[in-house]
C-alpha positions, 0 to 999 in steps of 0.5 A, spaced: 500 499 499 506 505 502 507 504 495 502 505 491 500 511 495 507 513 494 506 513 487 499 517 487 503 521 491 508 524 487 506 528 481 506 526 474 509 533 469 505 529 463 507 533 455 504 539 454 500 539 461 500 546 460 494 550 457 496 557 453 493 562 456 487 566 452 482 571 453 474 570 454 470 574 449 467 579 454 476 579 455 477 580 448 472 585 447 475 589 454 482 590 450 479 593 444 476 598 447 481 600 451 487 600 444 486 607 442 490 611 447 496 616 447 499 619 440 499 613 436 491 610 437 490 608 431 497 604 429 497 601 436 490 599 434 492 596 428 499 592 431 492 589 437 489 585 431 494 583 427 496 580 433 488 578 434 486 577 428 492 574 424 496 571 430 503 574 428 508 574 433 511 581 436 517 581 431 513 579 426 507 586 426 514 590 428 518 587 421 511 588 417 513 592 410 508 597 406 510 593 401 507 585 404 500 588 404 496 586 397 491 590 398 489 588 392 489 580 393 487 581 401 492 578 403 499 580 407 506 575 406 511 573 412 519 575 410 523 572 416 518 569 420 520 564 425 521 558 420 525 562 416 520 562 410 516 566 406 508 564 408 503 569 404 496 569 408 489 572 408 488 580 410 482 579 414 476 586 413 478 588 420 484 588 420 485 591 413 481 596 416 485 598 422 491 598 418 488 602 412 484 607 418 492 608 422 495 609 413 490 613 411 489 619 418 496 616 422 502 613 419 507 620 418 509 622 410 516 617 411 520 614 406 521 609 410 518 602 408 516 600 414 509 600 415 509 601 423 513 607 425 515 612 430 519 619 431 526 617 434 529 624 434 527 627 429 526 621 424 521 617 422 523 608 423 522 601 424 519 600 430 522 594 434 519 587 437 520 590 445 515 597 441 509 592 439 509 588 445 509 594 450 503 596 446 499 589 449 501 589 455 498 597 456 492 596 452 491 589 458 493 595 463 487 598 460 482 594 460 484 592 466 486 584 463 492 581 467 499 582 463 498 579 456 503 579 450 502 578 443 503 569 444 496 570 449 494 573 443 495 569 437 492 564 443 486 567 443 486 565 435 487 558 436 482 558 441 477 562 438 478 557 431 477 551 435 471 553 439 468 555 431 468 548 430 476 548 426 481 542 426 488 542 429 489 542 421 487 550 420 489 552 428 497 549 424 495 553 418 493 559 421 499 559 425 504 556 421 506 552 425 511 546 420 509 540 426 502 539 428 506 536 434 507 544 437 500 546 435 497 539 439 497 543 445 491 546 442 487 540 444 486 541 451 481 547 449 478 543 445 473 541 452 467 539 447 471 535 444 474 532 449 469 531 453 467 524 448 473 521 450 475 521 456 477 515 460 473 514 468 477 514 473 480 506 476 473 504 481 468 510 479 462 507 477 462 510 470 
């Protein structure tokens, strides 16, 4: 008996045991409502939409160029991504509208090819990865939400896709995972389908 108790008392470290944190629908609305702030409200809103609607990483957002957007085709080309490949993603309408609003109303006239720019020492330069993360951090703070990053917004997109009936393969495609093994952690977010395959606890009546 002592041996059995010792085994049960020892926590098992399952692979992919931790669930990625994702925002709930009401939290997403609070976040979007809190984003337009400061000197660059439209830029901040467009940055958050890129992470929330397209699952872009902070570095990918910072490195976007104006020429990466094909308005006619409704696509965004990512170059030099984490996988070192070139990816072409569909541009959601909400993201496209936010980007167009920023470009038409707020982005300064500058020769810089960067999509998102900032004024530094009287000149406009490409924003940094840290600047993108700060935009998201500040928006969460203004919305009264736990501090979050672009990764949390990626997880939120994955959760939304699964809850709307999407497959793990579709999530992998949107997040640009090269292996389904990387996406498998999101299976734990698909709770309705997991309930149907859950095994009964040993000794229970079910």
